[in-house]
C-alpha positions as CSV (number, residue, x, y, z in Angstrom):
1,X,-75.4,30.6,92.9
2,X,-76.9,27.4,94.4
3,X,-75.9,28.6,98.0
4,X,-77.6,31.9,97.3
5,X,-80.8,30.1,96.1
6,X,-80.8,27.9,99.2
7,X,-80.7,30.9,101.5
8,X,-83.4,32.7,99.6
9,X,-85.6,29.6,99.6
10,X,-85.1,29.3,103.4
11,X,-86.3,32.8,103.8
12,X,-89.3,32.2,101.6
13,X,-90.2,29.0,103.4
14,X,-89.8,30.5,106.9
15,X,-92.0,33.5,106.1
16,X,-94.6,31.3,104.4
17,X,-94.6,29.0,107.4
18,X,-95.2,31.8,109.8
19,X,-98.1,33.3,107.7
20,X,-99.8,29.9,107.1
21,X,-99.3,28.9,110.7
22,X,-101.2,32.1,111.7
23,X,-103.9,31.4,109.1
24,X,-104.3,27.8,110.4
25,X,-104.4,28.9,114.0
26,X,-107.1,31.5,113.1
27,X,-109.2,29.1,111.2
28,X,-109.0,26.5,113.9
29,X,-110.3,29.1,116.4
30,X,-113.1,30.2,114.1
31,X,-114.3,26.6,113.6
32,X,-114.3,26.0,117.4
33,X,-116.2,29.2,117.9
34,X,-118.7,28.3,115.1
35,X,-119.4,25.0,116.8
36,X,-120.2,26.8,120.0
37,X,-122.5,29.3,118.1
38,X,-124.6,26.5,116.7
39,X,-124.7,24.7,120.0
40,X,-126.2,27.9,121.4
41,X,-128.6,28.3,118.5
42,X,-129.9,24.8,119.0
43,X,-130.5,25.5,122.7
44,X,-132.1,28.9,121.9
45,X,-133.5,29.0,118.4
46,X,-134.9,32.5,118.9
47,X,-131.4,33.9,118.2
48,X,-131.4,32.4,114.7
49,X,-132.6,35.6,113.0
50,X,-129.7,37.5,114.5
51,X,-127.2,35.0,113.3
52,X,-128.8,35.0,109.9
53,X,-128.3,38.7,109.7
54,X,-124.7,38.4,110.8
55,X,-124.1,35.6,108.2
56,X,-125.6,37.9,105.5
57,X,-123.2,40.6,106.6
58,X,-120.3,38.3,106.4
59,X,-121.4,37.3,102.9
60,X,-121.5,40.9,101.9
61,X,-118.0,41.5,103.3
62,X,-116.5,38.5,101.6
63,X,-118.3,39.4,98.3
64,X,-116.8,42.9,98.4
65,X,-113.3,41.5,99.0
66,X,-113.7,39.0,96.1
67,X,-115.2,41.6,93.7
68,X,-112.4,44.1,94.4
69,X,-109.6,41.4,94.3
70,X,-110.7,38.9,91.6
71,X,-107.3,37.1,91.8
72,X,-108.0,36.4,95.5
73,X,-111.3,34.6,94.9
74,X,-111.6,30.8,94.8
75,X,-108.9,28.3,95.4
76,X,-105.8,30.2,94.5
77,X,-104.0,27.3,92.8
78,X,-105.1,28.3,89.3
79,X,-103.9,31.9,90.0
80,X,-100.5,30.7,91.1
81,X,-100.2,28.5,88.0
82,X,-101.2,31.4,85.8
83,X,-98.8,33.8,87.6
84,X,-95.8,31.4,87.0
85,X,-96.8,30.8,83.4
86,X,-97.2,34.5,82.7
87,X,-100.9,34.6,82.2
88,X,-101.6,36.9,85.2
89,X,-99.8,39.7,87.0
90,X,-101.2,41.1,90.2
91,X,-100.4,43.1,93.4
92,X,-99.0,40.4,95.7
93,X,-99.6,42.2,98.9
94,X,-103.2,43.1,98.1
95,X,-104.0,39.5,97.1
96,X,-102.2,38.2,100.2
97,X,-104.3,40.3,102.6
98,X,-107.5,39.7,100.7
99,X,-106.9,35.9,100.7
100,X,-106.0,35.8,104.4
101,X,-108.9,37.9,105.7
102,X,-111.4,36.9,103.0
103,X,-110.8,33.2,103.7
104,X,-111.1,33.7,107.5
105,X,-114.5,35.5,107.0
106,X,-115.8,32.7,104.8
107,X,-114.9,30.2,107.6
108,X,-116.9,32.4,110.0
109,X,-120.0,31.8,107.9
110,X,-119.3,28.0,107.9
111,X,-118.6,27.7,104.1
112,X,-117.4,24.3,103.1
113,X,-114.0,25.4,101.9
114,X,-110.4,24.5,102.8
115,X,-107.2,26.2,103.8
116,X,-104.8,24.6,101.4
117,X,-105.5,26.6,98.2
118,X,-105.3,30.0,100.1
119,X,-102.1,28.7,101.8
120,X,-100.5,27.9,98.5
121,X,-101.4,31.3,97.0
122,X,-100.3,33.1,100.1
123,X,-96.9,31.3,99.9
124,X,-96.6,32.3,96.3
125,X,-97.5,35.9,97.1
126,X,-94.9,36.1,99.9
127,X,-92.3,34.7,97.5
128,X,-93.3,37.1,94.8
129,X,-92.9,40.0,97.2
130,X,-89.6,38.9,98.6
131,X,-88.4,37.9,95.1
132,X,-88.8,41.5,94.0
133,X,-86.0,42.5,96.3
134,X,-83.8,39.4,96.5
135,X,-84.2,37.5,93.2
136,X,-81.3,38.0,90.8
137,X,-83.5,37.6,87.7
138,X,-87.1,37.2,86.7
139,X,-86.5,33.5,86.2
140,X,-85.2,33.1,89.7
141,X,-88.2,35.1,91.0
142,X,-90.5,32.5,89.5
143,X,-88.5,29.7,90.9
144,X,-88.9,31.3,94.3
145,X,-92.7,31.6,93.7
146,X,-92.8,27.9,93.0
147,X,-90.9,27.4,96.3
148,X,-93.5,29.6,98.1
149,X,-96.3,27.5,96.7
150,X,-94.8,24.3,97.8
151,X,-94.1,25.8,101.2
152,X,-97.7,26.8,101.5
153,X,-99.0,23.3,101.0
154,X,-96.3,21.9,103.3
155,X,-97.3,24.3,106.0
156,X,-101.1,23.8,105.5
157,X,-100.9,20.0,105.8
158,X,-97.6,19.2,107.4
159,X,-96.6,17.4,104.2
160,X,-93.3,18.9,102.8
161,X,-92.7,16.1,100.3
162,X,-96.2,16.4,98.9
163,X,-95.6,20.2,98.6
164,X,-92.5,19.6,96.5
165,X,-94.3,17.0,94.2
166,X,-97.3,19.3,93.8
167,X,-95.2,22.0,92.4
168,X,-93.9,19.7,89.7
169,X,-97.0,17.6,89.0
170,X,-99.6,20.4,89.0
171,X,-97.8,23.7,88.3
172,X,-94.5,23.3,86.4
173,X,-94.9,19.7,85.0
174,X,-91.2,19.4,84.5
175,X,-88.1,18.9,86.7
176,X,-85.0,21.1,86.9
177,X,-82.3,21.2,89.5
178,X,-83.0,24.8,90.5
179,X,-86.7,24.1,90.9
180,X,-86.1,20.9,92.9
181,X,-83.7,22.8,95.2
182,X,-85.9,25.8,95.8
183,X,-89.1,23.8,96.4
184,X,-87.5,21.3,98.7
185,X,-85.7,23.9,100.8
186,X,-88.8,26.2,101.1
187,X,-91.1,23.3,101.9
188,X,-88.8,21.9,104.6
189,X,-88.3,25.4,106.1
190,X,-92.1,26.0,106.2
191,X,-92.7,22.6,107.8
192,X,-90.1,23.3,110.5
193,X,-91.8,26.6,111.4
194,X,-95.3,25.1,111.6
195,X,-94.1,22.1,113.6
196,X,-93.0,24.6,116.3
197,X,-96.6,25.9,116.4
198,X,-98.7,22.7,116.0
199,X,-96.3,20.0,116.9
200,X,-95.1,17.0,114.8
201,X,-98.3,14.9,115.0
202,X,-99.9,14.1,111.6
203,X,-102.8,16.3,110.5
204,X,-105.1,13.3,110.2
205,X,-105.1,11.1,113.2
206,X,-106.6,8.0,111.5
207,X,-105.3,4.8,113.1
208,X,-104.6,2.1,110.6
209,X,-103.3,-0.8,112.8
210,X,-102.9,-3.5,110.2
211,X,-101.9,-3.7,106.5
212,X,-104.6,-4.9,104.1
213,X,-104.1,-8.5,103.2
214,X,-103.4,-9.3,99.5
215,X,-106.5,-11.4,99.2
216,X,-108.6,-8.2,99.6
217,X,-106.9,-6.3,96.8
218,X,-109.7,-7.0,94.4
219,X,-111.8,-4.7,96.5
220,X,-109.2,-1.9,96.0
221,X,-109.7,-2.1,92.2
222,X,-113.5,-1.7,92.7
223,X,-112.9,1.2,95.1
224,X,-110.6,2.9,92.6
225,X,-113.1,2.6,89.8
226,X,-115.9,4.0,92.1
227,X,-113.7,7.0,93.1
228,X,-112.8,7.6,89.4
229,X,-116.5,7.9,88.6
230,X,-117.1,10.0,91.7
231,X,-114.2,12.3,90.7
232,X,-115.6,12.8,87.2
233,X,-119.1,13.7,88.7
234,X,-117.5,16.1,91.2
235,X,-115.5,17.9,88.6
236,X,-118.4,18.4,86.3
237,X,-120.7,19.5,89.1
238,X,-118.1,21.9,90.5
239,X,-117.5,23.6,87.1
240,X,-121.2,23.4,86.1
241,X,-122.5,25.0,89.3
242,X,-119.7,27.6,89.3
243,X,-120.5,28.7,85.7
244,X,-124.3,28.5,86.3
245,X,-124.2,30.6,89.5
246,X,-121.8,33.1,88.0
247,X,-124.0,33.5,84.9
248,X,-127.2,33.9,87.0
249,X,-125.5,36.5,89.2
250,X,-124.1,38.3,86.2
251,X,-127.6,38.7,84.7
252,X,-128.9,39.9,88.0
253,X,-126.2,42.5,88.3
254,X,-126.9,43.8,84.8
255,X,-130.7,44.4,85.4
256,X,-130.1,47.9,86.9
257,X,-127.9,48.7,83.9
258,X,-130.5,47.5,81.4
259,X,-133.1,49.7,83.1
260,X,-131.1,52.9,82.4
261,X,-129.5,53.3,79.0
262,X,-127.7,56.5,80.1
263,X,-126.0,54.8,83.0
264,X,-125.2,51.7,80.9
265,X,-122.6,53.7,78.9
266,X,-120.6,54.2,82.2
267,X,-120.8,50.5,83.1
268,X,-122.3,49.0,86.2
269,X,-124.5,51.1,88.4
270,X,-123.9,51.4,92.1
271,X,-126.8,48.9,92.7
272,X,-125.2,46.5,90.3
273,X,-121.9,46.7,92.2
274,X,-123.7,46.2,95.4
275,X,-125.5,43.1,94.0
276,X,-122.1,41.7,93.0
277,X,-120.9,42.0,96.6
278,X,-124.0,40.0,97.7
279,X,-123.0,37.0,95.6
280,X,-121.8,34.8,98.5
281,X,-124.6,35.7,100.9
282,X,-127.3,33.3,99.6
283,X,-124.8,30.4,99.8
284,X,-123.7,31.4,103.3
285,X,-127.3,31.4,104.5
286,X,-127.5,27.7,103.5
287,X,-125.1,27.1,106.3
288,X,-127.9,27.9,108.9
289,X,-130.2,24.9,108.3
290,X,-127.1,22.7,107.8
291,X,-125.6,23.9,111.0
292,X,-128.8,23.2,112.9
293,X,-129.4,19.8,111.5
294,X,-126.0,18.4,110.4
295,X,-123.3,20.5,111.9
296,X,-120.5,18.1,110.9
297,X,-121.2,19.1,107.2
298,X,-120.0,22.7,107.8
299,X,-116.5,24.2,107.4
300,X,-113.4,22.3,106.3
301,X,-114.9,18.9,107.1
302,X,-112.6,17.8,109.9
303,X,-115.8,17.3,112.0
304,X,-117.2,15.0,109.3
305,X,-114.0,13.0,109.4
306,X,-114.6,12.3,113.1
307,X,-118.0,10.8,112.2
308,X,-116.5,8.1,110.0
309,X,-116.0,4.8,111.6
310,X,-117.3,1.2,111.9
311,X,-120.1,2.4,114.3
312,X,-121.4,5.0,111.8
313,X,-124.5,3.8,109.9
314,X,-124.9,4.0,106.1
315,X,-127.7,6.6,106.5
316,X,-125.5,9.1,108.4
317,X,-122.5,8.6,106.0
318,X,-124.8,9.0,103.0
319,X,-126.4,12.1,104.4
320,X,-123.0,13.7,105.2
321,X,-121.7,12.8,101.7
322,X,-124.7,14.3,99.9
323,X,-124.9,17.5,102.0
324,X,-121.1,18.0,102.0
325,X,-121.0,17.4,98.2
326,X,-123.7,19.9,97.5
327,X,-122.5,22.5,100.0
328,X,-118.9,22.2,98.9
329,X,-119.6,23.0,95.2
330,X,-122.0,25.8,96.0
331,X,-119.6,27.3,98.5
332,X,-116.9,27.3,95.9
333,X,-119.3,28.7,93.3
334,X,-119.9,31.8,95.5
335,X,-116.4,33.0,94.6
336,X,-115.3,33.2,98.2
337,X,-111.6,32.8,99.0
338,X,-111.1,29.2,99.9
339,X,-109.9,25.9,98.6
340,X,-111.3,22.5,97.6
341,X,-108.3,20.5,98.5
342,X,-109.3,19.5,102.0
343,X,-113.0,19.3,101.2
344,X,-112.4,16.8,98.4
345,X,-110.3,14.7,100.7
346,X,-113.1,14.6,103.2
347,X,-115.6,13.6,100.5
348,X,-113.2,10.8,99.5
349,X,-113.1,9.7,103.1
350,X,-116.9,9.6,103.2
351,X,-117.0,7.5,100.0
352,X,-114.4,5.2,101.6
353,X,-116.5,5.0,104.8
354,X,-119.5,3.9,102.8
355,X,-117.5,1.4,100.8
356,X,-115.9,0.0,104.0
357,X,-119.3,-0.3,105.7
358,X,-120.7,-2.2,102.7
359,X,-117.6,-4.5,102.7
360,X,-118.0,-5.2,106.4
361,X,-121.8,-5.8,106.2
362,X,-122.0,-7.6,102.8
363,X,-118.7,-9.4,102.4
364,X,-117.7,-10.1,106.0
365,X,-114.5,-8.0,105.8
366,X,-112.9,-7.6,109.3
367,X,-113.8,-4.2,110.7
368,X,-110.1,-3.8,111.7
369,X,-109.5,-2.8,108.0
370,X,-112.2,-0.2,108.0
371,X,-109.8,2.8,108.2
372,X,-107.6,1.3,105.5
373,X,-110.4,1.9,102.9
374,X,-111.0,5.4,104.3
375,X,-107.4,6.5,103.9
376,X,-107.0,4.9,100.4
377,X,-110.3,6.5,99.3
378,X,-108.9,10.0,100.2
379,X,-105.9,9.5,98.0
380,X,-108.0,8.0,95.2
381,X,-110.4,10.9,95.3
382,X,-107.5,13.3,95.0
383,X,-106.0,11.4,92.1
384,X,-109.4,11.4,90.2
385,X,-110.3,15.0,90.8
386,X,-106.9,16.8,90.7
387,X,-105.2,14.2,88.4
388,X,-102.0,14.4,90.4
389,X,-101.8,10.8,91.7
390,X,-98.2,10.9,93.0
391,X,-98.8,14.0,95.1
392,X,-102.0,12.4,96.5
393,X,-100.2,9.2,97.4
394,X,-97.4,11.0,99.2
395,X,-99.8,13.5,100.8
396,X,-101.9,10.9,102.4
397,X,-98.8,8.9,103.5
398,X,-97.4,12.0,105.2
399,X,-100.7,13.2,106.7
400,X,-101.5,9.9,108.3
401,X,-97.9,9.3,109.4
402,X,-97.8,5.7,108.0
403,X,-95.6,4.4,105.2
404,X,-96.8,0.8,105.5
405,X,-99.8,1.2,103.3
406,X,-98.1,2.7,100.3
407,X,-98.9,-0.2,97.9
408,X,-102.7,-0.3,98.4
409,X,-102.9,3.5,98.3
410,X,-101.1,3.4,95.0
411,X,-103.4,0.7,93.6
412,X,-106.5,2.8,94.5
413,X,-105.0,6.0,93.2
414,X,-104.0,4.6,89.8
415,X,-107.3,2.9,89.3
416,X,-109.2,6.1,90.1
417,X,-106.8,8.1,87.8
418,X,-107.3,5.7,84.9
419,X,-111.1,5.7,85.4
420,X,-111.3,9.5,85.4
421,X,-109.2,9.6,82.2
422,X,-111.4,7.0,80.5
423,X,-114.4,9.2,81.4
424,X,-112.6,12.2,79.8
425,X,-113.0,14.3,83.0
426,X,-110.7,17.3,82.8
427,X,-108.4,17.9,85.8
428,X,-110.2,20.4,88.1
429,X,-107.4,23.0,88.4
430,X,-106.9,23.1,84.6
431,X,-110.6,23.8,84.2
432,X,-110.5,26.5,86.8
433,X,-107.5,28.1,85.2
434,X,-109.3,28.2,81.8
435,X,-112.2,29.9,83.6
436,X,-109.9,32.5,85.1
437,X,-108.2,33.1,81.7
438,X,-111.6,33.7,80.1
439,X,-112.7,35.9,83.0
440,X,-109.5,38.0,82.8
441,X,-110.0,38.6,79.1
442,X,-113.6,39.7,79.7
443,X,-112.8,41.9,82.6
444,X,-109.8,43.5,81.0
445,X,-108.0,43.4,84.4
446,X,-105.8,41.3,86.5
447,X,-104.6,39.5,83.5
448,X,-102.1,41.3,81.4
449,X,-100.3,38.3,80.1
450,X,-100.2,39.6,76.5
451,X,-100.5,43.2,77.2
452,X,-98.5,45.7,75.2
453,X,-96.9,47.5,78.1
454,X,-93.9,45.3,78.2
455,X,-93.2,45.3,74.5
456,X,-89.5,45.6,73.8
457,X,-88.5,43.8,77.0
458,X,-87.1,40.3,76.4
459,X,-87.2,37.3,78.6
460,X,-85.9,33.7,78.5
461,X,-88.3,30.8,79.0
462,X,-87.3,27.2,79.6
463,X,-89.1,24.0,78.6
464,X,-88.5,20.3,78.6
465,X,-89.4,18.1,75.7
466,X,-91.7,15.5,77.2
467,X,-91.9,11.9,76.1
468,X,-94.5,11.6,73.4
469,X,-94.9,15.4,72.9
470,X,-95.3,17.1,69.5
471,X,-91.8,18.5,69.7
472,X,-90.1,15.1,70.2
473,X,-88.5,14.0,67.0
474,X,-89.2,17.3,65.1
475,X,-86.8,19.8,63.7
476,X,-86.6,23.3,65.3
477,X,-87.8,24.8,62.0
478,X,-91.0,22.8,62.2
479,X,-92.1,24.0,65.6
480,X,-95.1,26.3,65.7
481,X,-93.8,29.0,68.0
482,X,-95.4,32.5,68.1
483,X,-93.8,35.1,65.8
484,X,-90.9,37.0,67.5
485,X,-89.9,34.0,69.6
486,X,-86.5,32.4,69.0
487,X,-85.2,29.0,70.3
488,X,-81.6,29.9,71.3
489,X,-80.2,26.9,73.2
490,X,-80.7,23.2,73.7
491,X,-79.2,21.2,76.6
492,X,-78.9,17.5,76.0
493,X,-77.3,15.1,78.5
494,X,-75.5,17.9,80.2
495,X,-74.1,19.2,76.9
496,X,-75.1,22.6,75.4
497,X,-76.1,22.7,71.7
498,X,-76.4,25.8,69.6
499,X,-79.5,24.9,67.5
500,X,-80.1,25.5,63.9
501,X,-83.4,25.0,62.0
502,X,-82.4,21.5,61.2
503,X,-81.7,20.5,64.8
504,X,-84.0,17.6,65.8
505,X,-85.3,17.7,69.3
506,X,-85.3,14.6,71.5
507,X,-87.2,13.6,74.6
508,X,-85.7,15.2,77.8
509,X,-84.0,18.0,75.9
510,X,-84.1,21.2,77.8
511,X,-84.7,24.2,75.5
512,X,-84.3,28.0,76.1
513,X,-86.5,30.4,74.2
514,X,-86.1,34.1,73.8
515,X,-89.2,36.2,73.4
516,X,-90.8,39.6,73.8
517,X,-92.2,39.8,77.3
518,X,-95.5,41.0,75.9
519,X,-95.8,37.6,74.2
520,X,-95.1,35.5,77.3
521,X,-98.6,34.2,77.8
522,X,-99.0,33.2,74.2
523,X,-95.7,31.4,74.2
524,X,-96.6,29.6,77.4
525,X,-99.7,28.2,75.8
526,X,-97.7,27.1,72.8
527,X,-95.1,25.4,75.0
528,X,-97.9,23.5,76.8
529,X,-99.3,22.3,73.5
530,X,-95.9,21.5,71.9
531,X,-93.5,20.3,74.5
532,X,-95.8,18.6,77.1
């Protein structure tokens, strides 16, 4: 069985690697072309109206794709989490194509979005499609989906270990031998494929020649606290702008309906549907003045990363940070297919650049340590915003190709994580998943987690009793599981136990629960509240 899972995971990883490599290659070409377009516009401003018209057309196309494929909009990571947990069910091929081409079109407009979220979702879609033919069970299919997600991150960033950790720290939140095997094999397979296309150089070429001396570690604590505050502000701004823009656009789309009571009974009018397609266009048009005045603030942000260095002034770094911050949250609020993973790393680098500049100018820190603060700030921003510090630490270590700075990166990440927790800032992908769950319930589509169509079909779900969870130390009869769900097995220390109502669960116990498939989403929520 394990050999079979290895072979299936290899296939998932190789297919994901090929797809994401094509996506990366396409986006790199688009960003290079966009730079050339704005260079031409600055030389001949008279062509700006034509490009504005083209940008509006791109916004209309992206809006149509997102409106018709809601599960392809946004980052993609919340949708993968929801798919694995049983909250969503969607057409994998339709979402894959919409994510690929919708994300590419958004890049054509210069939206401040990343490739990693789409890459993760495309990997999950590929695994879902392949799993329909090669998986021996529904559980194995979800294991392969997790492998596809980890392969997507590995292929997007050339970071296979971070891809594996992300699957556990963000999506599953527990460890099992099958999951570890599938995610590791798929991530390594995808990384091997992308290395053939892009080479084995690290994604971020940030030279860090010397390790930070211990006498400067007090600055790392200050940097971590600053990033924790920054992460809390970013999360609240991202969710607030997204909700506000969606609410504004929803009211705009309903105006034609309100004007005609007869058509209101049939739902949205054609004009309302057209207005929904226009949602990304105003945001995309913001790229025009940004591209003319501060082109490094457009796109994924790799150009902005090239601006960070000891020679950069505080004014330029502050301008890049403010413009990137504002354009990043508004780009995401547009609902366009695209991630926040890489943009938030770039924002962290800008914060690190500002902090490093201040340290050099105010405290006499040697400029040779400038890039140390930049790299550490990227990991700290990730820990504060995503709340997956281990993934962030390993990701930046792999992406920069240096393992000598593991300790200071860890210090900054943990300080940022703790600060964000103290400020009660919700992890960004959890907040986005809640938004998708609410939206699916309102729309009546794309969700289906508790639909009645699967009533009578039974599935087995697995959970691990986490340290400090509600289930730890409680008897099976005292667990608040949904009606119709039955805890049928407990594995403790490699030994299987047939539970009774009086069986007391312990930390690290692995439980199997039988339930009606139509109650899967409800049970998943109960498992999150009880066992985690």
